C-alpha positions as CSV (number, residue, x, y, z in Angstrom):
1,X,13.6,-9.5,8.9
2,X,9.8,-8.9,9.9
3,X,7.8,-6.4,7.8
4,X,4.9,-4.9,8.6
5,X,2.5,-3.8,5.4
6,X,-0.2,-1.3,6.4
7,X,-3.4,-0.9,4.1
8,X,-4.9,2.0,2.7
9,X,-4.6,4.4,5.4
10,X,-7.7,6.8,5.0
11,X,-7.9,10.4,6.8
12,X,-7.9,11.9,10.0
13,X,-9.2,8.9,11.6
14,X,-6.4,6.3,9.9
15,X,-3.3,9.0,10.4
16,X,-4.4,9.5,14.1
17,X,-4.5,5.4,14.4
18,X,-1.5,4.9,13.4
19,X,0.0,7.6,15.4
20,X,-1.9,6.0,18.9
21,X,-0.9,2.4,18.2
22,X,2.0,2.0,15.3
23,X,4.9,1.7,18.0
24,X,3.0,-0.8,20.2
25,X,2.2,-3.0,16.9
26,X,5.9,-2.6,15.5
27,X,7.2,-3.8,19.4
28,X,4.8,-6.4,19.4
29,X,5.4,-8.2,16.4
30,X,9.2,-7.5,16.1
31,X,9.1,-5.0,13.0
32,X,12.2,-4.2,11.6
33,X,10.5,-2.4,8.6
34,X,7.0,-0.6,7.8
35,X,5.0,0.4,4.9
36,X,1.9,2.0,4.3
37,X,-0.2,2.7,1.3
38,X,-1.1,6.2,1.9
39,X,-2.8,7.5,-1.1
40,X,-6.0,8.4,0.8
41,X,-4.0,9.6,4.0
42,X,-5.1,13.5,3.3
43,X,-8.8,14.6,4.7
44,X,-11.1,14.1,1.6
45,X,-8.6,11.9,-0.3
46,X,-5.5,11.9,-1.8
47,X,-2.0,12.6,-0.3
48,X,-0.5,16.0,0.9
49,X,2.7,16.9,2.2
50,X,1.2,17.4,5.6
51,X,-0.6,13.4,5.9
52,X,2.8,12.3,4.5
53,X,5.5,13.8,7.1
54,X,2.7,13.0,9.6
55,X,2.6,9.1,8.8
56,X,6.6,9.2,8.3
57,X,7.1,11.0,11.9
58,X,4.8,8.0,13.2
59,X,7.3,5.5,12.0
60,X,6.1,4.7,8.8
61,X,9.5,3.8,6.6
62,X,8.1,4.0,3.3
63,X,4.7,5.4,1.8
64,X,3.4,3.8,-1.2
65,X,0.4,5.4,-3.5
66,X,-2.1,4.7,-6.3
67,X,-4.6,6.3,-8.3
68,X,-4.9,9.1,-6.1
69,X,-1.3,10.0,-5.8
70,X,-1.7,13.2,-7.5
71,X,-5.5,14.2,-7.1
72,X,-4.3,17.1,-4.5
73,X,-2.6,20.4,-5.4
74,X,-1.4,20.3,-1.8
75,X,1.0,17.0,-2.6
76,X,3.5,19.8,-3.6
77,X,7.3,18.0,-4.4
78,X,6.6,15.2,-1.7
79,X,7.4,12.5,-4.5
80,X,10.9,13.8,-4.6
81,X,11.5,12.1,-1.3
82,X,13.3,8.7,-1.8
83,X,10.5,7.0,0.8
84,X,7.3,8.1,-0.6
85,X,6.7,6.4,-3.9
86,X,4.3,6.8,-6.8
87,X,3.0,3.7,-8.6
88,X,5.7,3.0,-11.2
89,X,4.0,2.6,-14.4
90,X,3.0,6.2,-14.5
91,X,4.7,7.4,-18.1
92,X,8.7,8.4,-18.4
93,X,8.9,11.9,-17.2
94,X,6.2,12.2,-14.5
95,X,7.7,13.3,-11.3
96,X,8.6,10.8,-8.8
97,X,10.0,7.5,-8.2
98,X,7.9,4.0,-8.5
99,X,10.7,1.7,-6.7
100,X,13.4,2.4,-4.0
101,X,15.7,0.4,-2.5
102,X,16.5,0.8,1.1
103,X,20.0,-0.2,2.6
104,X,20.2,-2.0,6.2
105,X,23.8,-2.9,5.9
106,X,23.9,-6.3,6.2
107,X,21.0,-6.6,3.2
108,X,19.0,-4.2,1.2
109,X,15.0,-4.2,0.3
110,X,13.2,-3.0,-2.5
111,X,9.9,-1.3,-2.6
112,X,7.9,-1.5,-5.8
113,X,4.6,0.6,-6.4
114,X,2.4,-0.7,-9.3
115,X,-1.0,0.2,-10.5
116,X,-3.4,-2.2,-12.2
117,X,-4.8,-1.0,-15.6
118,X,-8.3,-2.9,-15.4
119,X,-11.2,-0.6,-14.6
120,X,-8.5,2.3,-13.9
121,X,-6.5,4.9,-15.3
122,X,-5.0,3.9,-18.8
123,X,-0.9,3.6,-17.4
124,X,1.8,1.7,-18.7
125,X,1.3,-2.1,-19.0
126,X,2.2,-3.1,-15.1
127,X,3.9,-6.6,-16.2
128,X,6.0,-5.0,-18.3
129,X,7.1,-2.0,-15.9
130,X,8.2,-4.9,-13.4
131,X,9.9,-6.9,-15.9
132,X,12.2,-3.9,-16.5
133,X,12.6,-2.9,-12.8
134,X,13.6,-6.5,-11.8
135,X,16.4,-6.3,-14.2
136,X,17.5,-3.2,-12.8
137,X,17.5,-4.6,-9.1
138,X,20.5,-6.5,-7.5
139,X,18.8,-7.5,-4.3
140,X,16.5,-10.4,-3.9
141,X,14.3,-8.6,-1.0
142,X,11.8,-7.2,-3.2
143,X,8.0,-6.2,-2.0
144,X,5.4,-5.0,-4.5
145,X,2.4,-2.9,-3.8
146,X,-0.1,-3.7,-6.6
147,X,-2.6,-1.1,-6.5
148,X,-5.3,-2.4,-8.7
149,X,-9.1,-3.1,-8.9
150,X,-9.8,-6.2,-10.5
151,X,-8.7,-9.4,-8.2
152,X,-8.2,-11.3,-11.5
153,X,-5.3,-8.9,-12.2
154,X,-3.9,-8.8,-8.9
155,X,-4.0,-12.8,-8.8
156,X,-2.3,-12.5,-12.4
157,X,0.5,-10.5,-11.1
158,X,1.0,-12.7,-8.0
159,X,1.5,-15.9,-10.1
160,X,3.6,-13.9,-12.6
161,X,5.9,-12.8,-9.9
162,X,6.0,-15.9,-8.3
163,X,9.6,-16.8,-7.2
164,X,10.6,-13.6,-8.6
165,X,9.7,-11.6,-5.7
166,X,9.4,-11.8,-1.9
167,X,6.0,-10.3,-1.9
168,X,3.2,-9.2,-3.9
169,X,0.6,-7.1,-1.6
170,X,-2.8,-5.9,-3.1
171,X,-4.1,-2.3,-2.2
172,X,-6.9,-0.3,-3.4
173,X,-10.3,-1.9,-2.4
174,X,-10.1,-1.1,1.1
175,X,-11.8,-4.9,1.9
176,X,-8.9,-7.2,3.6
177,X,-9.0,-10.4,1.8
178,X,-8.7,-13.7,3.2
179,X,-6.5,-15.4,0.8
180,X,-2.8,-15.2,2.3
181,X,-0.4,-17.4,0.8
182,X,2.8,-18.1,0.0
183,X,3.3,-19.0,-3.7
184,X,5.5,-21.3,-4.7
185,X,7.1,-21.5,-1.5
186,X,8.7,-18.1,-2.0
187,X,6.5,-15.2,-3.0
188,X,3.9,-14.0,0.1
189,X,0.8,-13.0,-1.6
190,X,-2.7,-11.4,-0.6
191,X,-5.3,-9.8,-3.1
192,X,-6.1,-6.9,-0.8
193,X,-4.3,-6.0,2.5
194,X,-7.7,-3.6,3.6
195,X,-7.7,-0.3,5.3
196,X,-6.4,1.8,8.1
197,X,-9.5,3.9,9.0
198,X,-13.2,4.0,10.4
199,X,-14.4,0.2,10.6
200,X,-17.9,1.6,10.3
201,X,-18.0,3.1,6.8
202,X,-18.3,2.5,3.2
203,X,-14.5,2.7,2.2
204,X,-13.7,5.2,5.2
205,X,-16.5,7.5,3.8
206,X,-19.9,8.1,6.2
207,X,-22.1,5.6,5.2
208,X,-25.2,7.7,4.8
209,X,-23.3,9.8,2.1
210,X,-22.0,6.8,0.0
211,X,-25.4,5.1,0.2
212,X,-27.1,8.3,-1.5
213,X,-24.5,8.7,-4.0
214,X,-25.5,5.1,-5.1
215,X,-29.4,5.0,-4.6
216,X,-30.1,8.7,-6.0
217,X,-27.1,8.7,-8.5
218,X,-26.6,12.3,-8.1
219,X,-23.7,14.8,-6.5
220,X,-22.7,14.0,-3.0
221,X,-19.9,15.8,-0.7
222,X,-18.2,12.4,0.8
223,X,-17.7,13.1,4.5
224,X,-15.2,11.1,6.6
225,X,-17.0,8.6,8.6
226,X,-16.9,9.4,12.5
227,X,-16.9,5.5,13.8
228,X,-14.1,4.2,15.1
229,X,-11.2,3.1,13.3
230,X,-9.2,-0.2,12.9
231,X,-6.0,-0.8,11.2
232,X,-5.6,-3.6,8.3
233,X,-2.4,-5.2,7.8
234,X,-0.4,-8.1,7.2
235,X,3.0,-9.1,8.9
236,X,5.9,-11.0,6.7
237,X,8.9,-13.0,7.5
238,X,11.4,-12.4,5.2
239,X,14.7,-14.6,4.8
240,X,17.1,-11.7,3.7
241,X,19.8,-13.8,2.0
242,X,17.5,-15.4,0.0
243,X,14.5,-13.2,-0.5
244,X,11.8,-15.6,0.5
245,X,8.6,-15.2,2.4
246,X,8.5,-17.7,5.2
247,X,5.6,-16.5,6.7
248,X,2.8,-14.0,6.0
249,X,0.0,-13.5,8.4
250,X,-3.1,-10.8,8.3
251,X,-3.4,-8.2,11.0
252,X,-6.4,-6.7,12.2
253,X,-6.1,-4.5,15.6
254,X,-8.9,-2.6,16.5
């Protein structure tokens, strides 16, 4: 199967770009399944019921999130849906699911959403959490969105899961890294898939706003950049009988 994993979708710009381009991209790369991190898909930041439903209507199969999953009161009950995930290492009792298993008849695929703890919120240990999930999962086709700040934590998770999952794909920093690799001849890996939103920006934010915040250290109302959007993603080829990633390629579309 061919899988498309889209880096953090940012605001109105990112959603509009997906609406205009996703069908063509899926056709060009013969995509069977599409995952996007949508935790910043709402205007401002976070994810709302409206932005989540937009992404699903535009052709996203599963939405993953991260530290902004519960930032907006408009989020509502979206995490009750099986195809909208929040990090699995949120404490027990938290609404929603941290992973889902999706049936294609001849095979199934598990999508796991994890969040790092280095320089992030103090959630449960992601390494222990993924151990528990793997013990409950009976498909070899497992894709992990590891939403984390520290490259060292992402690298460690990639090596920890080598041979255990089909792919470990980093999100959160909004800057696509050039280190895509197949670890151990089995597990596709990239430290960060990047972002989908305004290219000339600071992580999607109007550059002047971000500069003023960092230069003067005073409160600033961040605005989404109005510059043209681009898409950052990776395309993976998965041997569904063995759960092995046979190809991983970065994708940048303007």
